[in-house]
N, C-alpha and C positions, 0 to 999 in steps of 0.2 A: 503494500500500498506506498501511494508515496504521498505525504506528509505537505498540506499546504503551506506555502512560499512562507506568510508568517510565522506558520510554525516552526519550519526549518531555520530561519534565519533567529528565533528566540533560542533555540536549540544549541545553534553555532556560540551564540554569545554566550550562553550560560556555559559550555563549555570550556570557551576562551576565559573567562571567567574563573574557571577553577584551577586551570592548566596553568595559564600566565602567571598569575603571583607565586604561585609555587617555584615556578623556574627562577623569576625575578628575587625571591625573598632568599634564597639558597646562600648561606653565611659563606663569606671569605674565609675559608680554614689557612691560620698561622702555627704553625709548629712554635713550641717553647720548650728549650731541652737544657737541663742543667743538675746539676745534683742537689736532690731536696732531702737526700737525707745523706748523714758519714760527716765526717770529718769538712767538708767545703760546703756543707749543707746553708752556714750564715750567707754566705754569697747566693748560692743558686735559690732560697726561699726568696734573699732579699729582690733581687732579680726578678723573678715569676712574679713577687707581690709587686713590684712596680709596672711590669706588664699587664697586669691585670688590672689597675687602676688606669692606664691608659686606654685602655683596651673596651672599659666602662667610662669613660668620659665621649671617645669616639664615638660607641655605640648608642648615648644616647643624645647626641647630635645627628642621628641620624646614619652613622656608619659611613662607608665608604662604596664610590658607586651605586648606591643607593641600598646597599647591602650590609649587614650585621660583620662585624669581624668576630670569628670564633676560633679561639685558642687549643691546640691540642697538646696537653702538659705529657713531658716522658721524663720520669727519674735516669739519669745516666749512672747515676752512683759515681760519679769523678772517677770513672773505668772505663781506658780505651775500647774495649769491645762490647761494651754494653753501648757506649755512643755511637759505634758503628752501628751495630743493631737497630737502636730507637732511628738514627736517620734514615735508614731504609725500611722503615714500619712508616716514619712520616710520608717518607714520598710515595711510596708504592701501593701503601695500605688507606692511608688516609688524605691524600690526594694533598698535601699540603701545598700553598703557591711561594713560601717564603718559611723559613723559621729564624727564631730570635734564641740569643743564649750561645752555649758553651762557655765555660766557666774555666774549664782549665784546659791548657795548651796542648797538652798530649794527648785531649778528648776531641778536641778540634781538628787537631792534624789527622788523628783517625777515622773522623765523620764526616767533614766536610767535604771531602773527593766525591762520596755521593752526589752531594747538592750539586757540583760542580759540573759531573756527569750529564745529571736530570736537568741542567738548565734551570737550576732553581735558586735564586739569592739566599743567601745565608747571612744575618747581622751577627759579628762578634761584637756583644753588649758587655762583657767581662775580661773574656782571656786577650792575655797580654804578648804573647811570644811572638815576636817580630818577623818571624816567619808565616805567621799567620797568614796576613794580605799578600805573601810574595809566594804560596805554593805553586801559583798557577796564572803566576805573570805570561805574559810573549816574552820571546816568539815561540816559546812551548807551546800556548795555549791565545788562542785568536781574543777570548773573551774572560775575562774572572769575576767568577760569583759571589767572591769574599768580600764582604765588608767590616767594617769595626769601627765602634764607637769609644772604645778604652783607651790608652794612656798606653801604647806598644812601648817593647822593653828597651830597646835602643834609648829612647828617650826616658825612660825611667832611671837606667843604670847612669847616666848621662848628669841625672839630676843630682843622685845620689853620691858619683864620686866629685862631681864639682861643688858641693857640699860640704864633704869632709876635706876636701883641699882649700875650699876658701874658710873653712873655719881653723886651719894652721895644723891639722893632723898630718902628719909624716910617716904615720907606719899604718900602716891597714892591714886590718883581716878580713878577710872573706869568707862568712859560711854560706853554703846552698844546700838546697834540699836534692834528691837523686833522681827527680821526676824529669821530665824533659823541661817542665816550666823552671825551675832551679838550675838545672845544667845550663840551657840557655842562655838563662838571664847571668849564671855565673861567667859565659864565655863574653855576654856583652861588657859587662863589667869590666874584665881583665884587656878587652880590647879597649876601651875607653882610656882605660888609667893607662895603658902603654903608651895610646898617643898624646898625655899627657906627660911619660916621660918617667912614669911611677909603677912602681913594682911591688904588687902585696907579700907583707913578710910571710901570710902563712894563706894557705886556701883549702878549706875544711869541705866536707861533705857529711850528710845527717839524712836518713832515713824519714819517709813519713810514718807515724805513729813513736817514732823514736820519743822518749821522754828524760834522758839523760843525756845534755850535751858537754858533763865534763870533760872526758878526752878532748874534743874538738876545741873547747874553751881553754884549756888548760895549752894546748900548743898554741894558741893563739897568745896567749899571757905570758908563756914562757919567752915566744917571740918580741915581747916588748910593744905589740901592738895598742895604738892608742886609741882606735876606732873600729866598729865592727858594722862594714855594710852586709848584712844577711838577707837573701833571697829565697824566699818559702811561702807558705802561705800560714795560718794564725795560729793554731795548735803548737806545730813545732817552734813557732817564731816567739808565741808564749814559753819555751820549756828552757829557749835561749836564754832569754833573760831572766827566767828562775833560776836557769841555772850558772847566771852570771852573780846572782846575787847569794847563792849560797857556797859560790868559793867568797862572800865579799870582793867582788873586783868589781868597781865601776868605773865604767867608761862609756861614753856617748854609743848609741845603736842606730842605725840608719836603715832602713830596710827597705823592699820594694813595696808594693801600696798594700799588701796585707794585714799589715798588722793594724789596718783599721779594722779588721773582721771582730766579730763578738767574743769567739772563740779566743782569742787574742786576749782580750780584755778581762773575758772569764778567767783565763788561765793564768795569766800573768798576775791579774791583780794591780796592787800597789809595783811591782818592779814593772809592770808595764808603762806608769808614767815618766813622761818625755822621750818615748821613742819615737822617732820620726818616721815618716813615708811620702810621697807623692801623692796627691789626690786629686781628681777633677772635681770634686763634690764635697762640700763641708756643711751639715745640718747647720745652717743658717737660715735665718728669716729678715734678711735685710729685704731681699728683692721679691716683690710679690709672688713672681709665679714660680718660684722655690717657697715661699712662706704659703701657696694655697697648695702643692704637692705637700710637703710636709703634715700637715695639717689633716689634708685628706690621710695620707698612708696612715697616722697615731691614729685618727679616728678608728679608720676602716679595721685595721688589724689590732687593736684596743692595746699599742705600743707607747712608750716615751720616746724611741728611738728606733732608728731604721737599725737591724743586724750588722749590717754592712752597707754602710751607706752608698759609698761612689757604684754598687750594686744594683741598687736599687734603682739610682737616678739615671744609671747607664742605660738599664731596661726599659723605664719610663719613656726615654729619650727614643730608641730602637725605634718605639712603635709608630710612634709622629713621624717619624721619617720616612718608616716604611708604609704608612698612610699616604702621604704627600706623593711619594711614587707610584703607589697604585694609582692616585687621581689624575697625579698627569700623564700617566703610561693611559688612563680608561680601560685598561686592560690587567688579569689577573696573568698574563703568560709573563713567564720568567725572563726570559728574554728582554722584553719592552721594560718591564720593573726593573730589570740590571739597568738597561739602557736610563732610564728614568733618573734613578740613583745617581749615577754617574755623571748628571745634568739638570739638577733639582732647579725650576723655575723661582719656586718661591723659598722665602725664607722660611725658618721650622723655629719656633720659638720653644725651648726644649728648657731642662730646669739646670742641666750642664754649662750650656751657652744658647745662643740664637746661631741655627745652624743655616750659613749663607753659603752655597754650594759647597758643601762638605766633602764632596766627594767628583772626584773627574775619572777618565777614563785611564789612566795610570795612577792614582791618588786613591787608595780605598780607604785611609784612616783619615776619622773626622776631627782626630786630636794634635793638636801641634804644642811644642813643649812649653809655649808662653799662657798655654790655657791651663796649667797646672800649677799646682801649689804645693808648698808642703805642711800636711798636717801633724799633728802632737797628740799623741794618748793624754790626757786629763782628768784624772778622777771616773773613769768608766766612760768617757765621749772624747770623739778626734774631734779638737778645735785648731784655728791654724796656729802653725807655731810661728811665724814670722809678725809681728804687727803691724806692718808696713800692708801687708794680705789681709788682716783683719780689718783696717781701716779701708779698704777699696773693695768692701765685698759686696757693695752696691753698683758693682761695675761687672757687667758682663765681658769673660774675655772670650774675643773672637780670634776662629783662626787665622795665622798667617796665611797670606797669600804668595806661591811659588812666583820668584822672581823669573824670569824668562832667557 
């Protein structure tokens, strides 16, 4: 039986109304990968919770391209093999259009190759190994799908070394953990010091989960070290601080950024006071954008501080950068998102900085040295280590433009 034209038209309209919005409402799936359990969890949880806040804000304003953002979270346990498995699951099963995260350098190096092969962008918002954004550079690869919003290790190592030299220390000891992160950071430190004509008096290694740093510290003490430069993550750096106190040996300790982790503060306690480290973000409410972010974070997660402030802030900002790229691309196709990230037209106001052309085809690092300050542990919080930085807390530090 043939339907009358009006009935047929009504049926088509009804079918379109049912099918069309369902497609339009499909969310944009974004992977979030990090260690949400274990020794690195304060970094991973802070990053994840910063990402959640940003996604909530964007979705409340209508999402991106008329679609809501949906994050698919996976705990990589800070294990290289788990990170690789998670990457494949997010790509092949969950069909994410991009992934945010990677806390640990080793996990990033093991996992991000799957995104590169799939032509899906990944933004490292915490991992700092210098090689991370160089793993897929031309001419070996036509395009690089790996980006970063954290301060990479060559940058941090230079700051740490220059700080020690500027403060007049002559006998530098280097302590680093045995992971990819620690050993790559140690190499960056030694190379930078060598270029300055400085040879460390001792270079020692420790393992993840070590709780007694006495042997390494005794060697540094016997060598007459007057400062310690340490590369590691919170728990073990805390044990270094405790070991020095146990020996009754007090020399300044300048570390890579993870002594800002809550685990360092908890383990080191009063022994951590005065330890300094490079930071892209300090919990300071001078700027309205940072104030709003901090108050939202505290209220949402019912805390009085972010467990690892830089991880929370960098995770938060990475969402807005990705959203801006998807909007500019007008697409969720990986190559188009990558191209948009490399040439973002609009400025993106984050809490670390205002991102103005943060990436180019040949530069996938959003942070330059001028954007990083020294933080200091003080009674359970991270504060500005230098008075001039505290006075300039209301100034947004912008990325230096590459000279032609």
